[in-house]
N, C-alpha and C positions, 0 to 999 in steps of 0.2 A: 916673153910677153905673150899674153893670151890673145889669140886672134878674135876679133869681134865680127859679127855678121848682122845682116839687116832683114827685117820683115816689116812691110807696110810703112817704110820710111823711118822706122825706129831702130836704134842700134842696141844690140844685145851682146853680152859676154857670157860664156858658159861658166858655171860655178866650178871651183877646183875639186880635185879628187878627194881631198880631205872631207869636204862637205858631203860628198856622195857616200863615203865610208861611214861617216857619222849617221847619215840618214838610214843606211842599211842596218846598222846596229840597233838604232832606235825602233825602226820598223819591225825588225825581228823580235825585239823584246815586247813590243806592243802586241804583235800577233800571237806570240807565245802566251802572254798574259790572258788574252781573250780566249784562246783555245783551252787554257787551263781551267776555265769555268765549266767545262763539259762534265766532269764528275758530279757536279751539283745537279745537273739536269737528270743524270742517270740514277742518282741516289734513291729517290722515292720508289722507282721501279724495282731496283735491286733489293731494297729493304722489304718490300711486300712480297717479292718472288720467293725470298728465303722463308718468309712466314708461311707461304702456301705449302711448304713441304709437309707441315703437320696435318693438313686437311686434304692431302692429295687423293685419298681414297674416295672423296666425295665426287671427284671429277674423272677418275681413271676409267671406270666402266663406260661412261658416256663417251669419252674420247675414243676408246678402243673400238666402238661401234660407229664412230662418226664417218669413217671412210665408206662404210656400207650405206649409211643413211644419205650421204651426199652423192654417192655414185662414183666417188674417186677411185674406189677399188677396181671398178670396171675400166678405168683409165690407166690402170697399172701402178697406182700410188701405193707405197708400202710404208709401214712404220718400222723404223730401226730403233729398238730399245737400247739406249746408250748405256744403261746400267750393266750390260753384258760386254761392253767394249773393253773393260778392265784397264782403263787408263785414268789419268788425273786431269783431264780436260775440263773446261767449264761446263760442257754439255754433260759429261759423266757426273759431275758434282751437282747437277741440277740448277745451274746458273744461266743456262742458255739452251736454245733449241733452234733448229734451222731446217728449211726445206731446200732440197737440191733439185732444180728443174731437170737437169740432164739425166739424173738417175730416178727421178720421180719418187724420192724418199723423204720421209720426215724423221730426222734424227733427234731423239728426245729421251730423257730419263723419265719413263712413265711411272716410276716408283716415287718420283719427287715433284715433278711440275707438269702433270697432265693438263692443268689449266692453260698452259701455254700452247698445248698441242692444237687447240681449235684455231688459234691465230695462224699457226703454220699450215693447217688445212686450208685456211683462207688464202694463203699464198698459192697453194696448189690449185685452188679454184680460180684465182686470178690467172694463173699460168695456163690452165687447161680448159676453162669454161668461160672465158671472158676476153674479148678482143682488146678492150681498153686497158684492163689490168695487165694483159700480156705485153702490150706496148710499153706501159710504165715500167714493168719488170725489166724489159730489154734496155730501157734508157738508164737504168740504175747505174751500172758500172761506167758507161760513157760519161754520165754526169759527174761521177767522182773524178774521172780523169780531167774533164773540162774544168772543174772547180780547182783542181790542183794547178792546172795551167794558168788560171787566173792569178794564182799566187805568184807564179813566175813572172807574169806580165807586170804585176804590181811592184815586184822587187827589182826587176832588171830592165824594164822599158824606160828609156830616157825621154822625158817630156820635151815638147817644143815650147816656144814662147806662147803666152796666152792668146795673142792676136794672130798667130800663124794659121794658115789654112790647115784644116784637119781632114785626115783620111779615115778609112775604116778602122785601122789599128789605133788611131788616136781616140776614137769614140769608144772602142773596147777598153782602152786604158782608163779613160775617164769614168767608165761604168763597171769596172772589173769586180767590185764588191757586190753590186747588184746581180751581175751575171753569175758570180760564184754562188750566191744565195739561190738563184733560179735553177742552177744546175742540180741542187739538192731536192727541188720540189717533186720530181717524179718519184723519188724514194719515199718522201713524206706522204704523198698521195697514195702510193701503192701499199705502204704500211697501214694507212688508215682504212683502205679498202679491205685489206686482209683481216683486220680486226673486226670490221663491220660484218663481213661474211662469216667469220669465225663465230661471232655471237649469234647470228641467225642459225648457223649450223648447230650450235649448242642447244638452242631452243628446240630444234627438230629432233634431237636425241632424247628430249624429255627432261633435260637438266632443270632443276628447281629454280624458280625466279630469284630467290635470295642469292644463289650461287652465280646466276647470270649477272646480278648487280655487282657482286664482288669482282667478277671477271671484267666488267666494264671499267671499274676503277683501275685494275691492273693494266689493261690495254691502253687506257688514257695516259697513264704514267709512261708506258712504253713509247707511245707516240710523242710524248714530251721530249724524250731523249733524241729522237730524230729531228724534231722541230728545233730543238736547242742546238744541235750540230749544224743545221742549215743556217740558223741565225748567227751562231758564233763564227762559222766559216765566212759568211758574207761580211760581218763586222771586221774580222781579222784581216781579210783581203782589202777591204775598203780603207781601214786604218793604215795599213802598210802603204797603200797607194798614195794616200794623202801626205804621209810623212816623206816618202821618197819624192813626191812632187815638190814639196816645200824645199827640200835640200838639193834637188838636182835641176829644177826648172831654170833656164837661162835668165840672168838678171838684166833688166832693162837699164841702159845707160842714160842717166839724166844729163842732158846737154844744158850747160849754163846759158841763161838768157842775158844778153848784154844790152845796155841802154846807153845812148849817147847823152841822155839828159838825167 
């Protein structure tokens, strides 16, 4: 027999283990389905990035002098041409590029996607020439970890009855989807700042305005991938929390009312 317990004068019984297992399965499926939409957010960016390979020569010279124009070369920033790494990574293939703060390097295939290099230079500017950008950059990975923890909270935190007194953990559980979304905001903001500074830098190098316009389109699509991940993460965690809440929240016992008349 399941032991009941009381809150505020009401009697409750916990739901059985089978209900919890069902909730876990459905919550996992819902989260996976939502996160499965991420390729749709990245598709416009990936499609245009591959197209940019054919007109890379229009951006390459400007990008290669961007470190000198921005003063990043004096800060020790270097470009690592990925086409000489001789591997089959996405960077070598011209599908990605990245800035490494510890090494102060921009790793990019300058023979294919120099257009993306200005954005990576923007990351370097955030890291080395701006306090707010540097703070956002340092919050990036802690934010990923915190968002992942919200997923664990959603899946494994057992809820109390609705009218039970709530502590800090209960409030986190009730808002874990929103918190997971918020954990991604430093990344989204830092990526947006990097693109903005990269575009300003491209203008300083003398890049033609039609090319700047094309760059803006690419960077907007890149930002969409991060905004999409933030949104999907928040929705996935929130959906999992609601499903687990439905299947595991203790059930209120309805006491029959008797009348003598």
